[in-house]
C-alpha positions as CSV (number, residue, x, y, z in Angstrom):
1,M,6.9,-2.6,-5.6
2,L,4.3,-5.1,-4.3
3,V,1.9,-4.4,-1.5
4,S,-0.8,-6.4,0.3
5,P,-4.2,-6.4,-1.4
6,I,-5.6,-5.4,2.0
7,H,-5.1,-1.8,0.8
8,L,-7.6,-2.3,-2.0
9,R,-10.1,-3.8,0.4
10,V,-9.8,-1.1,3.0
11,L,-10.1,1.7,0.4
12,A,-13.2,0.1,-1.1
13,S,-14.7,-0.2,2.4
14,T,-13.8,3.4,3.1
15,L,-15.7,4.5,0.0
16,D,-18.8,2.6,1.2
17,M,-18.6,3.7,4.8
18,E,-18.1,7.4,3.8
19,G,-21.3,7.4,1.6
20,F,-19.8,6.6,-1.8
21,Q,-20.3,3.4,-3.9
22,S,-17.0,1.5,-4.2
23,E,-18.3,-0.5,-7.1
24,A,-18.2,2.4,-9.4
25,A,-14.6,3.3,-8.5
26,L,-13.5,-0.3,-8.8
27,R,-15.2,-0.7,-12.2
28,A,-13.6,2.5,-13.5
29,C,-10.1,1.2,-12.9
30,G,-10.8,-2.4,-13.9
31,L,-10.5,-3.9,-10.4
32,D,-14.1,-4.9,-9.8
33,T,-13.8,-8.5,-11.2
34,M,-10.7,-9.3,-9.2
35,M,-11.8,-8.2,-5.7
36,D,-13.5,-11.5,-4.7
37,G,-10.5,-13.5,-5.7
38,L,-7.9,-11.5,-3.8
39,D,-5.6,-13.6,-1.7
40,E,-3.9,-11.9,1.2
41,S,-0.8,-14.0,0.6
42,N,-0.5,-12.9,-3.0
43,W,0.7,-9.3,-3.1
44,I,-0.2,-7.0,-5.9
45,P,1.7,-4.3,-7.9
46,L,1.6,-0.9,-6.2
47,D,0.2,0.4,-9.5
48,L,-3.1,-1.3,-8.8
49,Y,-3.6,0.6,-5.5
50,D,-2.4,3.8,-7.3
51,R,-5.1,3.3,-9.9
52,L,-7.9,2.7,-7.3
53,I,-6.8,5.9,-5.5
54,Q,-7.0,7.9,-8.7
55,A,-10.4,6.4,-9.5
56,T,-11.5,7.2,-5.9
57,L,-10.6,10.9,-6.3
58,R,-12.4,11.1,-9.6
59,H,-15.5,9.3,-8.2
60,T,-15.8,11.2,-5.0
61,Q,-14.8,14.6,-6.4
62,V,-13.3,15.3,-2.9
63,P,-9.7,16.4,-3.4
64,H,-8.9,16.0,0.3
65,F,-10.4,12.5,0.5
66,G,-7.1,11.3,1.9
67,L,-7.6,13.3,5.0
68,Q,-11.1,11.8,5.3
69,A,-10.0,8.3,4.6
70,G,-7.3,8.4,7.3
71,A,-9.9,9.1,9.9
72,S,-12.4,6.5,8.7
73,L,-13.6,3.6,10.8
74,A,-12.9,1.4,7.7
75,N,-9.3,1.4,8.9
76,Q,-10.3,-1.0,11.6
77,R,-10.1,-3.6,8.8
78,Y,-6.3,-3.2,8.5
79,G,-5.6,-6.7,9.9
80,V,-4.1,-7.0,13.3
81,L,-2.7,-3.5,13.6
82,P,-5.9,-1.7,14.8
83,A,-6.2,-4.1,17.7
84,L,-2.6,-3.4,18.7
85,V,-3.2,0.3,18.6
86,M,-6.5,0.1,20.5
87,H,-5.0,-1.9,23.4
88,M,-1.4,-0.4,23.4
89,P,-0.1,0.4,26.9
90,Y,1.4,3.8,25.8
91,L,2.0,5.6,22.5
92,R,5.7,4.6,22.1
93,Q,4.8,0.9,22.1
94,G,2.0,1.5,19.6
95,L,4.3,3.3,17.2
96,E,7.0,0.6,17.6
97,D,4.3,-2.0,16.8
98,V,3.1,-0.1,13.7
99,I,6.7,0.1,12.4
100,R,7.6,-3.5,13.3
101,F,4.5,-5.1,11.7
102,A,4.3,-2.8,8.7
103,P,5.8,-5.6,6.5
104,L,2.5,-7.4,6.9
105,M,1.2,-4.8,4.4
106,L,4.1,-3.0,2.8
107,P,7.8,-3.8,2.0
108,Q,8.8,-1.2,4.7
109,A,7.2,1.1,7.2
110,E,6.1,4.6,6.1
111,I,6.8,6.2,9.4
112,A,9.8,6.7,11.7
113,L,10.0,8.1,15.2
114,H,12.7,10.8,16.0
115,E,13.3,12.3,19.4
116,A,15.3,15.4,20.4
117,G,15.0,17.4,23.6
118,D,11.3,17.8,24.5
119,T,10.0,17.0,21.1
120,A,9.0,13.8,19.3
121,R,8.6,13.8,15.5
122,I,6.9,11.3,13.3
123,I,8.5,11.4,9.8
124,I,6.3,10.1,7.0
125,S,7.7,8.6,3.8
126,P,4.7,7.4,1.8
127,C,4.9,4.4,-0.4
128,I,3.6,6.4,-3.4
129,T,5.8,9.4,-4.2
130,E,4.5,10.7,-7.6
131,G,1.3,11.7,-9.2
132,P,-2.1,12.6,-7.6
133,S,-2.1,9.4,-5.5
134,A,1.1,10.6,-3.7
135,L,-0.9,13.5,-2.1
136,F,-3.7,11.2,-1.1
137,R,-1.3,8.7,0.5
138,I,0.6,11.3,2.5
139,E,-2.7,12.9,3.7
140,F,-4.0,9.4,4.5
141,V,-1.0,8.4,6.6
142,A,-0.8,11.8,8.4
143,S,-4.5,11.7,9.2
144,A,-4.3,8.1,10.5
145,I,-1.3,8.9,12.7
146,L,-3.1,11.9,14.1
147,Q,-6.0,9.6,15.1
148,M,-3.5,7.5,16.9
149,L,-1.9,10.5,18.7
150,R,-5.3,11.8,19.8
151,Y,-6.3,8.3,21.0
152,A,-3.1,8.2,23.2
153,G,-3.7,11.7,24.4
154,A,-7.4,11.2,25.2
155,G,-8.3,13.9,22.6
156,N,-6.0,16.5,24.1
157,M,-3.2,16.2,21.6
158,N,-1.8,19.4,20.2
159,L,0.8,19.3,17.5
160,S,3.7,21.7,17.9
161,R,4.5,21.4,14.1
162,L,2.9,20.1,11.0
163,S,4.9,20.1,7.8
164,F,4.7,18.6,4.3
165,K,7.2,18.4,1.5
166,H,4.5,19.1,-1.2
167,A,3.3,22.5,-2.2
168,A,0.1,23.9,-0.6
169,P,-2.8,22.2,-2.4
170,A,-6.0,24.1,-3.3
171,H,-7.7,22.5,-0.2
172,A,-5.0,23.7,2.2
173,E,-7.6,25.0,4.6
174,E,-8.7,21.5,5.2
175,Y,-5.4,20.7,6.9
176,A,-6.0,23.2,9.7
177,R,-9.5,21.9,10.1
178,S,-8.3,18.2,10.2
179,F,-5.1,18.6,12.3
180,G,-6.1,21.6,14.5
181,T,-3.1,23.6,13.5
182,P,-1.8,25.3,10.3
183,A,0.4,23.3,8.1
184,L,3.8,24.4,6.6
185,F,4.2,23.4,3.0
186,D,7.3,23.1,0.8
187,A,9.1,21.9,3.9
188,S,12.1,19.6,4.1
189,E,10.1,16.7,5.6
190,N,6.6,15.3,6.2
191,C,6.4,15.7,9.9
192,L,4.0,15.6,12.9
193,A,5.7,17.0,16.0
194,F,4.4,16.9,19.5
195,S,5.5,16.8,23.2
196,R,7.8,13.9,23.9
197,D,6.2,13.3,27.2
198,T,3.1,11.9,25.4
199,L,5.2,8.9,24.2
200,D,5.4,7.3,27.6
201,K,2.2,8.4,29.2
202,P,0.2,5.4,30.3
203,I,-3.1,4.9,28.5
204,P,-5.8,4.4,31.2
205,W,-7.9,2.0,29.1
206,H,-5.0,-0.3,28.1
207,D,-6.1,-3.9,28.3
208,K,-3.0,-6.1,28.9
209,V,-4.7,-9.4,28.0
210,S,-6.2,-8.0,24.7
211,Y,-2.9,-6.4,23.8
212,L,-0.9,-9.6,24.4
213,E,-3.4,-11.5,22.3
214,A,-3.2,-9.1,19.4
215,K,0.6,-9.0,19.7
216,T,0.8,-12.8,19.6
217,K,-1.4,-12.9,16.5
218,A,0.8,-10.2,14.8
219,E,4.0,-12.0,15.6
220,L,2.6,-15.3,14.2
221,A,1.4,-13.5,11.1
222,L,4.8,-11.9,10.6
223,S,6.7,-15.1,11.2
224,T,4.5,-16.9,8.7
225,L,4.9,-14.2,6.1
226,Q,8.7,-14.1,6.5
227,R,9.0,-17.9,6.4
228,N,6.7,-18.8,3.6
229,V,6.2,-15.7,1.5
230,D,8.9,-13.2,2.0
231,L,11.4,-14.5,-0.5
232,I,8.9,-14.9,-3.2
233,Q,7.6,-11.3,-2.6
234,R,11.1,-10.0,-2.6
235,V,11.8,-11.7,-5.9
236,K,8.5,-10.2,-7.3
237,N,9.5,-6.8,-6.0
238,V,12.8,-7.0,-7.9
239,L,11.0,-8.2,-11.1
240,V,8.3,-5.5,-11.0
241,D,10.7,-2.7,-10.2
242,A,12.9,-3.7,-13.2
243,F,10.2,-3.7,-15.8
244,P,10.4,-3.5,-18.8
245,I,13.8,-5.2,-18.3
246,A,13.6,-8.9,-17.3
247,P,16.4,-9.5,-14.8
248,T,18.1,-12.9,-15.0
249,I,18.1,-15.2,-11.9
250,E,21.7,-14.2,-11.3
251,E,20.8,-10.5,-11.3
252,V,17.8,-11.1,-9.0
253,A,20.0,-13.2,-6.6
254,D,22.6,-10.5,-6.5
255,K,20.0,-7.9,-5.6
256,L,18.8,-10.2,-2.7
257,G,22.4,-11.0,-1.5
258,L,22.1,-14.6,-2.5
259,S,23.8,-16.9,-5.0
260,A,21.8,-17.9,-8.0
261,R,22.1,-21.6,-6.9
262,S,20.7,-20.8,-3.5
263,L,17.9,-18.7,-4.8
264,R,17.0,-21.4,-7.4
265,R,16.9,-24.0,-4.5
266,H,14.7,-21.8,-2.2
267,L,12.2,-21.1,-5.0
268,S,12.1,-24.7,-5.9
269,S,11.3,-25.7,-2.3
270,R,8.3,-23.3,-2.5
271,G,7.1,-24.9,-5.7
272,T,8.0,-22.1,-8.1
273,S,10.9,-20.7,-10.1
274,H,12.4,-17.5,-11.4
275,T,10.7,-18.1,-14.8
276,E,7.3,-18.7,-13.3
277,L,7.4,-15.6,-11.1
278,L,8.5,-13.5,-14.0
279,R,5.5,-14.9,-16.0
280,E,3.1,-14.2,-13.1
281,C,4.3,-10.6,-12.8
282,R,4.1,-10.0,-16.5
283,Q,0.7,-11.6,-16.8
284,L,-0.7,-9.6,-13.9
285,M,0.6,-6.3,-15.3
286,A,-0.5,-7.2,-18.8
287,E,-4.1,-7.8,-17.7
288,H,-4.4,-4.6,-15.8
289,L,-2.8,-2.6,-18.6
290,L,-5.3,-4.3,-21.0
291,A,-8.2,-3.2,-18.7
292,D,-7.4,0.3,-19.8
293,T,-8.7,0.5,-23.3
294,G,-6.8,3.7,-23.9
295,V,-3.5,1.8,-23.8
296,S,-2.4,0.3,-27.1
297,L,-1.0,-3.2,-27.5
298,K,2.3,-1.7,-28.7
299,Q,2.5,0.4,-25.5
300,I,1.8,-2.7,-23.3
301,A,4.3,-4.8,-25.2
302,G,7.0,-2.2,-24.6
303,E,6.0,-1.7,-21.0
304,L,6.4,-5.4,-20.3
305,G,9.7,-5.7,-22.2
306,F,8.6,-7.6,-25.3
307,S,10.5,-6.9,-28.5
308,S,7.3,-6.8,-30.6
309,V,3.5,-6.9,-30.4
310,T,3.7,-10.3,-32.0
311,S,5.8,-11.8,-29.2
312,F,3.5,-10.2,-26.6
313,H,0.5,-11.6,-28.4
314,R,2.0,-15.1,-28.5
315,A,3.0,-15.0,-24.8
316,F,-0.4,-13.7,-23.6
317,K,-2.2,-16.5,-25.5
318,D,0.1,-19.0,-23.9
319,W,-0.8,-17.6,-20.4
320,T,-4.5,-17.2,-20.8
321,G,-5.7,-19.1,-23.8
322,M,-6.9,-15.9,-25.4
323,T,-5.3,-13.2,-27.5
324,P,-4.9,-9.8,-25.8
325,L,-7.7,-8.3,-27.8
326,E,-10.0,-11.3,-27.1
327,W,-9.3,-10.8,-23.4
328,R,-10.0,-7.1,-23.6
329,D,-13.3,-7.7,-25.5
330,V,-14.4,-10.2,-22.9
331,R,-13.6,-7.7,-20.1
332,I,-15.6,-5.0,-21.9
333,Q,-18.6,-7.3,-22.4
334,V,-18.6,-8.2,-18.7
335,N,-18.1,-4.6,-17.6
336,P,-19.3,-2.3,-20.5
337,N,-18.9,0.9,-18.4
């Protein structure tokens, strides 16, 4: 899966704003040298965000940092979405906007709204589902949604239910402190439930002009993304998800519901090709695996689908002009820690 690099920027900003130095966490996971060159239109493997989360948890030594990050002012840097939420006319519209414009940052939205009787439920399906980063992400999204609910309810928002699919963590008491109600763990869903009436309650400080301006910017950004980038990102998603297997253009086209001929034509019109995108994905993953000195060349070659270290060595030199070990040595010299 590929995600917008904005997630790296916001998490780094969160570390700085919450009193930690982001540079140390970025350096620890090999991302420090790439931050200045991040292009919002060039999405990155989810693995990179996962690594920064793990480095963040080690650096802060705060196991519930996800709860803290979800409430951080650094989230105001999440593109156009904060402005939409700040000026939304009512909560329902704000949630619809968050879901509609989620593709600006992720392949699909992490939340869904369900209504039944007098109750509204926000179900969370985090983009990371395994490892220590999964807990961070579910806590982050739940905490961020809570801030949105409290904003809509003028601070008088009371949850009728708070449940999570994961087991109770060691810091379970922080949930009651953050959400204002005890959490149910080992549940069937990640859920924040509240009074349905809150969805359509007018927000007194709604600014129609500012909201329409933010909505227009969001629509333009989404249109541009879908027109110019979406197909390339979808191809990259298929390629990254399939590693170490390298799908043929016919297999990728089948996944996307296109013919191979049509896909080849669309990629050509965008100045790229299946072969080039496969190379880009392999190189990006290779560089970030090499940044971890604990991973051997044999492991990296296997992870990327090469039949031998020799073939990986030859391909990497063609990509970068350096052998894998030369690249790793340069990386260590630049960032010895």
